[in-house]
C-alpha positions in Angstrom: -3.6 -13.7 14.6 -1.9 -12.5 17.6 -3.1 -9.6 19.8 -1.1 -6.9 18.0 -2.3 -8.1 14.6 -5.9 -8.3 15.8 -5.5 -4.7 17.0 -4.1 -3.6 13.6 -7.0 -5.4 11.8 -9.5 -3.7 14.0 -7.9 -0.3 13.4 -8.0 -1.0 9.6 -11.7 -1.7 9.8 -12.4 1.5 11.6 -10.5 3.5 9.0 -12.4 2.0 6.0 -15.0 4.3 4.5 -17.3 1.3 3.7 -17.5 0.6 7.4 -18.9 4.0 8.3 -21.2 4.0 5.2 -22.7 0.7 6.4 -23.1 2.1 10.0 -24.8 5.2 8.7 -27.2 3.2 6.5 -28.0 0.8 9.3 -28.8 3.6 11.8 -30.9 5.6 9.3 -33.0 2.6 8.3 -33.5 1.6 11.9 -34.9 5.0 12.8 -36.8 5.9 9.6 -38.6 2.6 8.9 -40.7 2.7 12.2 -41.3 6.4 11.7 -42.5 5.8 8.1 -45.0 3.2 9.5 -46.6 5.7 11.9 -44.6 5.3 15.1 -43.4 8.3 16.9 -39.9 9.4 16.6 -37.7 8.4 19.5 -35.8 11.0 21.6 -32.5 12.1 20.1 -30.5 10.1 22.6 -32.2 6.8 21.6 -31.7 7.6 17.9 -28.0 7.2 18.4 -28.2 3.6 19.7 -28.7 1.9 16.2 -25.5 3.6 15.1 -23.7 2.2 18.2 -25.1 -1.2 17.4 -23.9 -1.0 13.8 -20.4 0.1 15.0 -20.2 -2.9 17.4 -21.4 -5.3 14.8 -19.0 -4.3 12.1 -15.9 -3.4 14.2 -16.0 -5.5 17.4 -17.8 -8.8 16.3 -14.9 -10.1 14.1 -12.3 -9.7 16.9 -12.8 -13.1 18.8 -12.8 -15.0 15.5 -9.5 -13.4 14.4 -7.7 -14.0 17.7 -6.1 -17.4 17.1 -2.9 -16.6 19.1 -0.8 -18.0 16.2 -0.2 -17.3 12.6 -3.6 -18.4 11.5 -5.9 -15.6 10.3 -9.0 -17.3 11.6 -9.5 -19.1 14.9 -10.8 -22.7 14.8 -14.5 -23.0 15.1 -14.6 -24.3 18.8 -12.1 -21.7 20.0 -13.9 -18.9 18.0 -17.3 -19.8 19.6 -15.8 -19.9 23.1 -14.3 -16.5 22.6 -17.2 -15.0 20.7 -19.9 -15.8 23.3 -18.4 -13.8 26.2 -17.0 -11.1 23.9 -20.2 -10.3 22.1 -22.2 -10.7 25.3 -20.0 -8.1 27.0 -20.4 -5.4 24.4 -24.1 -6.3 23.9 -24.8 -6.0 27.7 -22.9 -2.8 27.8 -25.0 -1.3 25.1 -28.2 -2.6 26.7 -27.3 -1.1 30.0 -26.6 2.2 28.3 -30.0 2.0 26.6 -31.7 1.1 29.9 -30.1 3.9 31.8 -31.2 6.5 29.3 -34.7 5.0 28.7 -37.4 7.1 30.4 -40.7 5.4 31.1 -43.9 7.5 31.2 -45.2 8.3 34.7 -47.5 5.6 36.1 -50.9 7.0 37.0 -53.4 5.4 39.4 -56.9 6.3 40.4 -57.3 8.6 43.4 -59.6 8.1 46.4 -62.4 10.0 44.7 -64.1 9.0 41.4 -62.5 10.6 38.4 -59.5 11.7 40.5 -56.1 10.5 39.5 -52.8 10.9 41.3 -49.3 9.8 40.6 -48.5 6.8 42.7 -45.0 5.7 43.5 -43.0 4.4 40.5 -41.8 0.9 41.2 -38.6 0.3 39.3 -37.7 -3.0 37.9 -34.9 -5.0 39.3 -33.1 -4.5 36.0 -32.8 -1.2 34.3 -33.4 -2.9 31.0 -36.9 -3.4 29.5 -37.7 -7.0 28.7 -38.1 -6.2 25.0 -34.5 -5.0 25.0 -33.3 -8.2 26.6 -35.0 -10.2 23.7 -33.4 -7.8 21.3 -30.0 -8.2 22.9 -30.2 -12.0 22.7 -31.1 -11.8 19.0 -28.3 -9.3 18.4 -25.8 -11.5 20.3 -26.6 -14.4 17.9 -26.5 -12.2 14.9 -23.2 -10.6 16.0 -21.5 -14.0 16.4 -22.6 -15.0 12.9 -21.7 -11.7 11.3 -18.3 -11.6 13.1 -17.4 -15.0 11.7 -18.5 -13.9 8.2 -16.5 -10.6 8.4 -13.4 -12.4 9.8 -13.5 -15.0 7.1 -13.9 -12.3 4.4 -10.9 -10.4 5.7 -8.9 -13.6 5.8 -9.7 -14.3 2.2 -8.9 -10.7 1.2 -5.5 -10.9 3.1 -4.7 -14.1 1.3 -5.5 -12.7 -2.1 -3.5 -9.6 -1.4 -0.5 -11.7 -0.2 -0.7 -13.8 -3.3 -0.9 -10.8 -5.6 2.1 -9.2 -3.8 4.1 -12.4 -4.0 3.3 -12.7 -7.7 4.3 -9.1 -8.3 7.6 -9.6 -6.4 8.3 -12.8 -8.4 7.7 -10.9 -11.7 9.8 -8.0 -10.5 12.7 -10.4 -9.6 12.4 -12.1 -13.0 12.5 -8.8 -14.8 15.4 -7.7 -12.6 17.4 -10.8 -13.3 17.1 -10.1 -17.0 19.2 -7.0 -16.5 22.3 -9.0 -15.6 23.1 -10.7 -19.0 21.7 -7.6 -20.8 24.3 -5.3 -19.1 27.0 -7.8 -19.6 26.3 -8.4 -23.3 26.2 -4.7 -24.0 29.4 -4.0 -22.2 31.2 -6.8 -24.0 29.8 -5.6 -27.3 31.2 -2.2 -26.6 34.6 -3.4 -25.7 35.2 -5.5 -28.9 36.3 -2.4 -30.7 39.1 -1.9 -28.2 40.6 -5.3 -28.7 41.9 -4.2 -32.2 42.4 -0.5 -31.6 43.9 -0.4 -28.1 44.8 -3.8 -26.5 46.0 -2.2 -23.3 42.8 -0.3 -22.8 40.9 -3.5 -23.6 42.8 -5.3 -20.8 42.0 -2.6 -18.3 38.4 -2.7 -19.4 38.1 -6.4 -19.0 39.4 -6.1 -15.4 36.8 -3.4 -14.7 34.1 -5.5 -16.3 34.8 -8.5 -14.0 34.4 -6.2 -11.0 31.2 -4.7 -12.4 29.7 -8.1 -13.0 30.5 -9.2 -9.5 28.8 -6.1 -8.0 26.0 -6.4 -10.4 25.2 -9.9 -9.3 25.1 -8.9 -5.6 23.2 -5.7 -6.2 20.5 -7.0 -8.5 19.6 -9.8 -6.0 18.3 -7.2 -3.6 14.6 -6.2 -3.6 15.4 -2.6 -2.7 18.6 -0.8 -2.2 19.7 2.8 -1.2 20.3 5.3 -4.0 23.9 5.5 -2.9 24.4 1.9 -4.1 22.8 2.9 -7.4 25.2 5.7 -7.9 28.2 3.5 -7.0 27.2 0.9 -9.6 26.7 3.7 -12.2 30.1 5.2 -11.5 31.7 1.7 -12.0 29.7 1.3 -15.3 30.7 4.7 -16.5 34.3 4.2 -15.7 34.2 1.2 -18.0 32.5 3.2 -20.8 35.0 6.0 -20.3 37.8 3.6 -21.3 35.9 2.9 -24.6 34.7 6.5 -25.4 37.5 8.5 -23.8 37.0 12.3 -24.1 33.9 11.8 -26.1 32.0 11.1 -22.9 31.6 14.0 -20.4 29.7 13.2 -17.2 28.1 15.6 -14.9 26.3 14.7 -11.6 23.6 16.9 -10.2 23.0 14.6 -7.3 21.4 15.5 -3.9 23.5 13.5 -1.5 21.0 14.0 1.3 18.6 11.6 -0.6 21.1 8.8 -1.0 19.7 6.8 2.0 16.3 6.4 0.3 15.7 2.9 -0.9 14.4 2.1 -4.4 14.4 -1.1 -6.6 17.8 -1.7 -8.0 18.9 -0.8 -11.6 16.4 2.0 -12.2 19.0 4.4 -13.7 21.4 1.9 -15.4 19.1 1.2 -18.4 18.6 5.0 -18.9 22.3 5.6 -18.8 23.0 2.7 -21.1 20.3 4.0 -23.5 21.8 7.5 -23.5 25.3 6.2 -24.3 24.2 3.7 -26.9 21.8 5.8 -28.8 22.9 9.4 -28.0 26.6 9.8 -27.3 28.3 6.8 -28.9 26.9 7.3 -32.5 27.8 11.1 -32.4 31.2 11.8 -33.8 32.0 14.4 -31.1 30.4 12.4 -28.4 28.3 14.4 -25.9 27.5 15.3 -22.3 25.7 13.0 -19.8 23.9 14.5 -16.9 22.6 12.4 -14.0 20.3 14.1 -11.5 18.6 13.3 -8.3 16.3 15.8 -6.6 13.2 16.1 -4.4 10.2 17.9 -5.8 6.7 18.6 -4.5 5.4 15.6 -6.4 8.0 13.2 -5.0 11.4 11.9 -6.0 12.7 12.8 -9.4 15.6 11.0 -11.2 16.9 12.3 -14.5 19.3 11.0 -17.2 19.9 13.6 -19.9 22.4 13.6 -22.8 23.4 15.6 -25.8 24.5 14.1 -29.1 22.2 12.2 -31.4 18.5 12.7 -31.1 15.9 10.4 -29.6 15.5 7.5 -32.0 12.5 5.1 -32.0 14.9 2.2 -31.6 16.1 3.6 -28.3 12.6 3.2 -26.9 12.2 -0.3 -28.0 15.3 -1.8 -26.4 15.3 -4.6 -23.8 16.5 -2.3 -21.1 13.8 0.3 -21.4 11.1 -2.3 -21.9 12.3 -4.1 -18.8 12.3 -0.8 -16.8 8.8 0.1 -18.0 7.5 -3.3 -16.9 9.1 -3.0 -13.5 7.7 0.5 -13.0 4.2 -1.0 -13.3 5.0 -3.1 -10.2 6.5 -0.2 -8.2 4.3 0.4 -5.1 4.4 4.2 -5.2 3.2 5.9 -8.3 6.0 5.8 -10.9 6.3 7.2 -14.4 9.0 7.5 -17.0 9.0 10.3 -19.6 11.3 10.6 -22.6 11.5 14.0 -24.2 13.8 15.9 -26.6 14.4 19.6 -25.5 16.8 21.4 -27.8 20.1 19.6 -27.9 19.2 17.5 -24.8 17.4 14.2 -24.7 15.9 13.8 -21.2 14.7 10.6 -19.5 12.9 11.6 -16.3 11.7 9.1 -13.8 9.1 10.2 -11.2 8.6 8.1 -8.1 6.0 8.6 -5.4 3.8 11.2 -6.9 1.6 12.3 -9.8 3.1 14.1 -12.8 1.5 15.1 -16.1 
C-alpha cells in the first residue's frame, strides 16, 4: 500500500465497532483482574493507560506492515520488520513516557536523628521518569505489537482480497445478465414487427430502419457498467418510437420524469424490461390499447422508478418472462438496497422500482 491507502486503512480500523469493543474489553480486564486478586485500584489517570495500549495495538501496529510503497497489500518480511521496530518503539516509548510522567511514587521516609523519629528526606529522582517494571513491560509490548501488527495486516489483506474477488464475481455476473438483454430486446422487437410486414409494408420498412438504430445504441449502452438516467430515457424513447409504429394510436405514453435527477447513474436497462412487459402483457393484448406512464422521482426512501400501464391485468406469465427474471437477478447485485414491486391498482398495473432505500 501507498501512504494514502495506509491512511485510509487506518481510518477504516478506527471506525470499526469491533475495534472499540476489543479496546474496551482489554482495558477492563487489565484493570479488573488485579483488583479482583486483592490489589488496590490504581488512580483514575493510570486506569486509562490500558485503553491507550489497546488503541495503539489495534490501530497503529499494522501500519508499518501495510506500508509497502507499491500495490502490494502487505510489505515483505524484511521491510516490514525494519519499519515495525522503530514505529512500534516510537509509540511504545511515547506511552511509557506518558505513564512515567503521571506516575507518582510515595514519599521516601528516613529515620531522623532521634530514635523513633522520622523525617522526609530529599527525594532522589531516577535519571529516567519511567519505572524499571514499565521498561520491561514496554519491551514485551513492543514484541507483542510487532507480532499483532503483522497478524492484523495479513488479516486485512485477506479480507480485502476476498472482497475484491466477490465484487469481481458480482460484476461478471451482472455483465452476463446484462448481455442477455441484447438478444432478448432484439427478438421481441422483431417478433412484434412481423405483423407489419403483411399489414403495412411501408410501416415495416420504417420500423426496420428504427430497429437498426436501436440495436446499435443498445450494444453501446449495455456495455456500460453504469449510465446516467438521461441515457436510459433516450433508449426508451427510441424503443417506444419503434413500438408506436406497430401499435399506433393504441399506445399512449406519458412521462412523469424529474429531469433534475437525470444525471444520476444506475446500471443500464433497468426500465426497458418493465416497459416491454407493460406493452407485451398489458397494452398489446387489449383491443383498445392503453396508457403507459413512466415516472422518475425522489422520495424520502431513495430513488423511485415506475412503469404503469392500463389495459390487460397482471398475468402470471408476465412475471415469469426472461426480462423480468433478468432484472430481478440484477437487482440482487445492485450495491444500494433495491426492490421491485408489481401491483394491480384499479385499472393500472404498476411496476415500481426502489433504489437506495428500504421500502415495505
